[in-house]
C-alpha positions in Angstrom: 117.5 85.6 101.2 117.3 85.8 97.4 118.5 82.0 96.8 115.4 80.7 98.8 112.8 82.8 96.7 111.0 81.0 93.9 109.5 83.2 91.1 107.5 81.9 88.1 106.0 83.4 85.1 102.8 82.0 83.1 102.1 83.1 79.6 98.7 83.0 78.6 96.3 83.7 75.6 92.7 84.3 76.4 90.3 82.7 74.0 88.2 84.8 71.8 85.2 86.1 73.5 86.3 85.0 77.0 88.1 88.1 78.3 85.4 89.1 81.0 85.2 85.7 82.3 89.0 85.3 82.4 89.3 88.7 84.3 86.7 87.4 86.9 88.5 84.2 87.7 91.9 85.9 87.5 90.6 88.5 90.3 89.5 85.4 92.4 92.8 83.7 92.1 94.5 86.9 93.1 92.4 87.3 96.2 93.0 83.7 97.4 96.6 84.1 96.6 96.6 87.1 99.1 95.6 85.0 101.9 98.5 82.6 101.4 101.3 83.9 103.8 104.2 82.7 101.5 102.9 84.3 98.4 105.0 87.4 98.2 103.7 88.7 94.7 100.9 87.6 92.4 100.9 90.1 89.5 98.8 90.0 86.1 100.1 91.9 83.1 97.9 92.4 79.9 99.4 92.8 76.4 98.4 95.6 74.4 96.3 93.3 72.3 94.1 92.5 75.3 94.5 88.7 74.6 97.8 88.0 75.9 98.4 87.8 79.5 101.5 87.1 81.8 101.1 86.1 85.3 104.2 86.9 87.5 104.4 85.1 90.8 106.9 85.2 93.7 107.0 82.8 96.7 109.1 83.0 99.9 110.5 79.5 99.3 109.6 76.2 97.7 107.5 75.2 100.6 105.3 78.3 100.0 105.0 77.4 96.3 104.0 73.8 97.1 101.3 75.2 99.4 100.1 77.4 96.6 100.2 74.3 94.1 98.2 72.2 96.6 95.7 75.0 97.6 92.5 76.3 96.0 93.9 78.5 93.5 95.7 75.6 91.7 93.4 72.9 92.6 90.0 74.8 92.1 90.4 77.7 90.1 93.1 77.0 87.7 91.2 74.4 85.8 88.4 77.1 85.3 90.9 79.6 83.9 92.5 77.0 81.8 89.3 76.4 80.0 89.2 80.2 78.8 92.9 80.3 77.5 95.9 78.8 76.0 99.0 78.2 78.3 101.8 79.5 76.0 104.6 78.8 78.4 105.7 78.6 82.2 109.1 79.5 83.4 110.2 78.8 87.2 113.1 80.7 88.7 114.8 79.1 91.5 114.3 75.7 93.1 110.7 74.6 93.1 111.1 71.5 95.4 110.6 68.0 93.9 106.8 68.1 94.4 106.3 71.2 92.3 108.9 70.0 89.8 106.9 66.9 89.3 103.5 68.6 89.1 104.6 71.2 86.6 107.2 69.1 84.6 104.5 67.8 82.1 103.6 71.1 81.0 106.6 72.2 78.9 107.7 74.0 82.0 111.3 75.5 82.0 113.0 75.5 85.3 116.0 78.0 85.7 118.3 77.5 88.8 119.4 80.3 90.9 122.9 81.2 89.9 123.8 84.8 91.0 122.0 87.9 91.7 121.0 90.9 93.8 117.5 91.7 95.1 116.5 94.8 97.1 
């Protein structure tokens, strides 16, 4: 059901000289996310300049997103990645649940509640 799915995007700019280390950690984070049953999508996109990155994530529901936030990807690997880049913005689409709302709230995160749509 579309209304339960939670998506988010994270916009990042990799620090100069840190691209290879960034890619290595991103690969590890992607592999760990693949092991989470509620993670439906975890996709990285690179800007043409090679420094701007966007991570698009999709979760089955708020519980799956909370599991991700409390698991090794966010707790162990995200701090290592954050040392190599700047977080330019985070947007969450759908209801992330109270725990994730609290954890993400202090980072300038914008949350968009589901209103209407179609997903095939």
